[in-house]
MDAnalysis code that builds the backbone (N, CA, C; Angstrom):
import MDAnalysis as mda
import numpy as np

u = mda.Universe.empty(348, n_residues=116, atom_resindex=np.repeat(np.arange(116), 3), trajectory=True)
u.add_TopologyAttr("name", ["N", "CA", "C"] * 116)
u.add_TopologyAttr("resid", np.arange(1, 117))
u.add_TopologyAttr("resname", ["UNK", "UNK", "UNK", "UNK", "UNK", "UNK", "UNK", "UNK", "UNK", "UNK", "UNK", "UNK", "UNK", "UNK", "UNK", "UNK", "UNK", "UNK", "UNK", "UNK", "UNK", "UNK", "UNK", "UNK", "UNK", "UNK", "UNK", "UNK", "UNK", "UNK", "UNK", "UNK", "UNK", "UNK", "UNK", "UNK", "UNK", "UNK", "UNK", "UNK", "UNK", "UNK", "UNK", "UNK", "UNK", "UNK", "UNK", "UNK", "UNK", "UNK", "UNK", "UNK", "UNK", "UNK", "UNK", "UNK", "UNK", "UNK", "UNK", "UNK", "UNK", "UNK", "UNK", "UNK", "UNK", "UNK", "UNK", "UNK", "UNK", "UNK", "UNK", "UNK", "UNK", "UNK", "UNK", "UNK", "UNK", "UNK", "UNK", "UNK", "UNK", "UNK", "UNK", "UNK", "UNK", "UNK", "UNK", "UNK", "UNK", "UNK", "UNK", "UNK", "UNK", "UNK", "UNK", "UNK", "UNK", "UNK", "UNK", "UNK", "UNK", "UNK", "UNK", "UNK", "UNK", "UNK", "UNK", "UNK", "UNK", "UNK", "UNK", "UNK", "UNK", "UNK", "UNK", "UNK"])
u.atoms.positions = np.array([
    [90.473, 170.763, 30.660],
    [90.631, 171.807, 29.999],
    [89.370, 172.840, 30.223],
    [89.390, 173.958, 29.994],
    [88.372, 174.771, 30.117],
    [88.116, 175.607, 28.584],
    [86.972, 176.060, 28.508],
    [86.653, 176.724, 26.885],
    [86.839, 178.143, 27.274],
    [86.981, 178.842, 26.244],
    [87.310, 180.260, 26.006],
    [86.840, 181.081, 24.458],
    [86.161, 181.826, 24.567],
    [86.243, 182.752, 23.787],
    [87.795, 183.932, 23.620],
    [88.171, 183.780, 22.760],
    [89.039, 184.603, 22.410],
    [88.857, 185.818, 21.202],
    [88.743, 186.861, 21.754],
    [88.462, 187.954, 21.085],
    [89.470, 188.674, 20.423],
    [89.470, 189.100, 19.239],
    [90.588, 190.157, 18.769],
    [90.556, 191.361, 19.515],
    [92.012, 191.993, 19.741],
    [92.349, 192.854, 20.694],
    [90.812, 194.020, 19.993],
    [90.814, 194.558, 18.881],
    [89.921, 195.203, 18.173],
    [88.410, 195.604, 19.115],
    [88.409, 193.984, 19.343],
    [86.767, 193.759, 19.659],
    [86.947, 193.404, 20.936],
    [86.890, 194.166, 21.977],
    [86.769, 193.666, 23.034],
    [85.448, 193.511, 23.394],
    [84.507, 192.741, 24.185],
    [83.354, 192.407, 24.329],
    [82.671, 193.294, 25.470],
    [83.375, 194.142, 26.351],
    [83.217, 195.070, 27.013],
    [82.727, 196.499, 26.207],
    [83.497, 196.368, 25.046],
    [83.136, 197.942, 24.331],
    [81.845, 197.490, 23.202],
    [81.539, 196.249, 23.010],
    [80.220, 195.939, 21.993],
    [79.217, 195.896, 22.888],
    [78.094, 196.556, 22.009],
    [76.978, 196.242, 22.674],
    [75.488, 195.550, 21.834],
    [76.342, 195.012, 20.339],
    [74.934, 194.605, 19.487],
    [75.906, 193.734, 18.695],
    [75.541, 192.613, 18.184],
    [76.288, 191.948, 17.238],
    [75.225, 191.311, 16.542],
    [74.922, 191.713, 15.138],
    [73.714, 190.763, 14.632],
    [72.686, 190.842, 15.858],
    [72.222, 189.250, 15.864],
    [71.045, 189.295, 16.730],
    [71.265, 188.807, 17.948],
    [72.952, 189.038, 18.360],
    [73.265, 188.973, 19.731],
    [73.440, 190.379, 20.694],
    [72.943, 190.705, 21.704],
    [73.418, 191.751, 22.638],
    [74.371, 191.478, 23.513],
    [75.181, 192.335, 24.133],
    [76.328, 191.543, 24.915],
    [75.968, 193.129, 26.107],
    [75.866, 192.507, 27.864],
    [75.459, 193.130, 28.941],
    [76.386, 192.790, 29.505],
    [76.815, 193.716, 30.407],
    [77.388, 193.005, 32.083],
    [76.067, 192.598, 32.816],
    [77.031, 191.530, 33.464],
    [76.101, 190.991, 34.568],
    [77.019, 191.670, 35.816],
    [78.045, 191.837, 35.516],
    [78.314, 192.014, 36.938],
    [78.957, 193.915, 36.666],
    [78.789, 194.554, 37.601],
    [79.484, 195.873, 37.187],
    [80.966, 195.909, 36.493],
    [80.809, 197.138, 35.339],
    [82.196, 197.091, 34.804],
    [83.144, 197.633, 35.672],
    [83.067, 198.422, 36.709],
    [84.128, 199.069, 37.108],
    [84.834, 198.124, 38.439],
    [83.921, 196.762, 38.753],
    [84.699, 195.798, 40.234],
    [85.896, 195.894, 39.665],
    [86.375, 195.567, 40.770],
    [87.689, 194.834, 40.892],
    [88.024, 193.650, 40.553],
    [87.367, 192.487, 40.951],
    [87.382, 191.290, 40.583],
    [87.072, 190.881, 38.293],
    [87.029, 189.783, 38.383],
    [86.516, 189.621, 36.645],
    [85.014, 189.966, 36.562],
    [85.021, 190.930, 35.317],
    [83.988, 191.052, 34.559],
    [83.293, 190.224, 34.413],
    [81.810, 189.695, 34.286],
    [81.332, 188.746, 33.635],
    [80.347, 189.597, 32.330],
    [80.254, 188.530, 31.460],
    [79.129, 189.442, 30.560],
    [77.925, 188.191, 30.100],
    [76.741, 188.862, 29.542],
    [75.875, 187.876, 28.882],
    [75.983, 188.204, 27.680],
    [75.926, 187.074, 26.928],
    [75.281, 187.353, 25.311],
    [74.612, 186.715, 25.227],
    [73.179, 187.431, 24.653],
    [71.995, 187.311, 24.656],
    [71.396, 187.378, 23.484],
    [70.678, 186.275, 22.742],
    [69.906, 186.277, 21.481],
    [68.718, 187.335, 22.011],
    [68.587, 187.978, 20.933],
    [67.029, 189.005, 20.806],
    [65.830, 188.407, 20.051],
    [65.813, 187.378, 19.291],
    [64.893, 187.374, 18.611],
    [63.983, 186.302, 19.591],
    [62.584, 186.616, 18.999],
    [61.632, 185.359, 20.274],
    [62.207, 184.231, 19.728],
    [61.657, 183.085, 21.150],
    [61.857, 181.619, 20.942],
    [60.669, 181.449, 19.765],
    [60.861, 180.390, 19.541],
    [60.279, 179.663, 17.898],
    [60.149, 178.369, 18.150],
    [59.124, 177.736, 17.917],
    [59.365, 176.398, 17.610],
    [60.274, 175.475, 16.921],
    [61.157, 174.707, 17.704],
    [61.907, 173.918, 16.883],
    [62.362, 172.987, 17.189],
    [62.383, 171.333, 16.598],
    [63.285, 170.681, 17.193],
    [64.597, 170.590, 17.646],
    [65.360, 171.464, 17.539],
    [66.199, 171.817, 18.235],
    [66.361, 172.996, 19.521],
    [67.517, 172.806, 20.187],
    [67.509, 173.403, 20.938],
    [68.166, 174.959, 20.730],
    [67.780, 176.034, 20.964],
    [67.928, 177.089, 20.426],
    [68.780, 178.002, 21.762],
    [69.411, 178.433, 21.191],
    [71.025, 179.433, 22.233],
    [70.208, 180.380, 22.660],
    [69.778, 180.878, 23.951],
    [69.420, 181.922, 24.177],
    [70.325, 183.408, 24.948],
    [71.568, 182.227, 25.589],
    [72.288, 182.957, 26.179],
    [73.735, 182.679, 26.260],
    [74.955, 182.885, 26.602],
    [76.274, 182.555, 26.871],
    [77.052, 183.710, 27.787],
    [77.080, 183.163, 29.126],
    [77.315, 183.592, 30.116],
    [79.384, 183.390, 30.050],
    [79.845, 184.627, 30.015],
    [81.376, 184.444, 29.569],
    [81.955, 185.134, 31.218],
    [83.049, 185.061, 31.439],
    [83.780, 185.589, 32.452],
    [85.085, 186.353, 32.163],
    [85.581, 187.147, 32.244],
    [86.923, 187.711, 32.204],
    [87.781, 187.238, 32.240],
    [89.019, 186.856, 31.587],
    [90.213, 185.825, 32.654],
    [91.321, 186.839, 32.924],
    [92.225, 186.463, 33.623],
    [93.566, 187.010, 33.274],
    [94.407, 187.409, 32.480],
    [94.438, 185.940, 31.156],
    [95.075, 186.509, 29.980],
    [93.962, 187.213, 29.214],
    [94.604, 188.389, 28.712],
    [94.131, 189.563, 27.879],
    [93.698, 189.283, 26.609],
    [92.236, 189.443, 26.495],
    [91.137, 188.766, 25.357],
    [90.619, 187.496, 25.429],
    [90.881, 187.021, 26.054],
    [90.769, 185.374, 26.482],
    [88.996, 185.487, 27.879],
    [88.356, 184.982, 27.493],
    [86.929, 184.773, 28.239],
    [86.581, 183.826, 28.702],
    [86.357, 183.249, 29.637],
    [86.296, 181.846, 29.923],
    [84.687, 181.804, 29.640],
    [84.378, 180.804, 28.902],
    [82.618, 180.188, 28.843],
    [82.148, 179.690, 30.476],
    [81.595, 180.313, 30.959],
    [80.515, 179.709, 32.163],
    [79.996, 178.667, 31.932],
    [78.709, 178.901, 30.644],
    [77.441, 178.246, 30.365],
    [76.955, 178.794, 29.319],
    [76.063, 177.978, 28.763],
    [75.586, 178.246, 27.662],
    [74.020, 177.894, 27.926],
    [72.962, 178.877, 27.737],
    [71.549, 178.657, 28.050],
    [70.642, 178.570, 26.801],
    [70.208, 177.082, 26.462],
    [69.181, 177.413, 25.753],
    [67.835, 177.018, 26.207],
    [66.843, 176.977, 24.959],
    [65.377, 176.876, 25.189],
    [65.121, 175.861, 24.367],
    [64.471, 174.803, 24.962],
    [63.919, 173.423, 24.202],
    [62.659, 173.732, 24.174],
    [61.912, 173.897, 22.916],
    [60.951, 174.141, 22.809],
    [59.995, 172.759, 22.911],
    [60.759, 171.657, 22.744],
    [59.642, 170.120, 23.253],
    [59.079, 170.110, 24.300],
    [60.257, 170.650, 25.133],
    [59.541, 170.714, 26.486],
    [59.104, 171.681, 27.661],
    [59.174, 172.899, 26.530],
    [59.355, 174.417, 27.195],
    [59.815, 174.883, 28.450],
    [61.405, 174.266, 28.789],
    [62.117, 174.598, 29.634],
    [63.318, 175.106, 28.747],
    [63.810, 176.020, 29.537],
    [65.350, 176.339, 29.692],
    [66.556, 175.297, 30.397],
    [67.427, 175.198, 29.523],
    [68.331, 174.065, 29.366],
    [69.890, 174.692, 29.626],
    [70.417, 174.477, 30.331],
    [71.976, 174.780, 31.023],
    [72.574, 174.028, 30.349],
    [73.777, 174.413, 29.384],
    [74.549, 173.195, 28.976],
    [76.406, 173.956, 29.273],
    [77.099, 172.751, 29.837],
    [78.517, 173.290, 29.918],
    [78.931, 173.296, 28.732],
    [80.208, 174.034, 28.513],
    [80.682, 174.378, 26.935],
    [81.262, 173.358, 26.469],
    [81.649, 172.101, 27.932],
    [82.159, 170.699, 26.395],
    [81.167, 170.226, 25.853],
    [79.974, 170.094, 26.133],
    [78.697, 169.654, 25.589],
    [78.787, 169.574, 24.583],
    [78.449, 168.551, 23.356],
    [78.649, 168.524, 22.026],
    [77.607, 169.772, 21.248],
    [76.136, 169.494, 22.035],
    [75.567, 170.642, 21.920],
    [76.172, 172.034, 21.623],
    [76.321, 172.356, 23.059],
    [76.794, 173.827, 23.227],
    [78.113, 173.948, 22.049],
    [78.837, 173.140, 21.873],
    [80.065, 173.635, 21.139],
    [79.360, 173.421, 19.708],
    [78.005, 173.121, 19.163],
    [77.773, 173.304, 17.749],
    [77.089, 174.782, 18.354],
    [76.448, 175.442, 19.483],
    [75.967, 176.380, 19.634],
    [77.164, 177.687, 19.255],
    [77.970, 177.289, 20.282],
    [79.486, 178.116, 20.399],
    [79.695, 178.279, 18.555],
    [79.559, 177.829, 17.811],
    [80.043, 177.623, 16.170],
    [79.367, 178.517, 15.657],
    [78.027, 178.572, 16.013],
    [76.986, 178.812, 15.148],
    [77.277, 180.700, 15.618],
    [77.245, 181.294, 17.043],
    [77.865, 182.186, 17.299],
    [78.645, 182.632, 16.516],
    [79.718, 181.910, 16.674],
    [81.278, 182.725, 15.834],
    [81.108, 182.813, 14.828],
    [80.142, 182.130, 13.505],
    [79.664, 182.610, 12.334],
    [79.092, 183.295, 12.456],
    [78.471, 183.949, 13.260],
    [77.151, 185.044, 13.167],
    [78.111, 186.311, 13.481],
    [79.390, 186.302, 14.107],
    [79.752, 187.196, 14.616],
    [80.766, 187.598, 13.521],
    [81.386, 186.388, 12.990],
    [82.493, 186.897, 11.861],
    [81.687, 187.484, 11.148],
    [80.341, 187.444, 10.416],
    [79.597, 188.014, 9.259],
    [79.454, 189.400, 9.474],
    [79.824, 189.869, 10.728],
    [79.822, 191.175, 11.319],
    [81.134, 191.880, 11.880],
    [82.279, 191.118, 11.114],
    [83.517, 191.166, 11.625],
    [83.866, 191.609, 12.283],
    [83.331, 190.766, 13.649],
    [83.587, 190.948, 14.944],
    [84.421, 189.204, 15.052],
    [85.894, 189.258, 15.279],
    [86.805, 187.859, 15.472],
    [86.934, 187.701, 16.587],
    [86.516, 186.158, 16.728],
    [86.126, 185.689, 18.133],
    [86.514, 183.846, 18.063],
    [87.608, 183.540, 18.058],
    [87.608, 182.266, 18.435],
    [87.196, 181.003, 19.190],
    [87.578, 179.629, 19.382],
    [87.125, 179.074, 20.360],
    [88.443, 178.942, 20.901],
    [88.655, 178.572, 21.677],
    [89.960, 178.377, 22.413],
    [89.933, 176.930, 23.672],
    [90.436, 176.068, 23.957],
    [90.834, 175.008, 25.109],
    [91.949, 175.372, 25.547],
    [91.944, 175.620, 27.068],
    [93.107, 175.544, 27.651],
    [93.343, 175.157, 29.114],
])
C-alpha cells in the first residue's frame, strides 16, 4: 500500500503557492507530460527541538485525479544537526503528515491522507 494526499477538487496543489507556513513549489516543470512533482516546504527557520522538524514533503501527481503520491518526508534532527528522509509509512512521518493536514485545514485547504 502507498500513501497519498487527496486534495479537494477546489484545492489543486498546482494552483496553491502558500498555505500557512508551507510553500508549494514545482520540482518538475508544470508543463511536462509525465507526472508532476511538487515540494511542500516549511518556511520557518530551523529551531532546536527534541523532536524531528518536518522541512519538506515530496509528492507526485498520480493517475487518479486529486491524488498525490507521497514520495518522502524530509525532516531536520536538531540533536544530530542532520537532515533525515522518512518514508510515508514511518510512524514519525505519519505524525508529521497529520500535523500538516491540520495546518492546511486551518486555512480551509481540504486534504486527506489515503492508503491505496
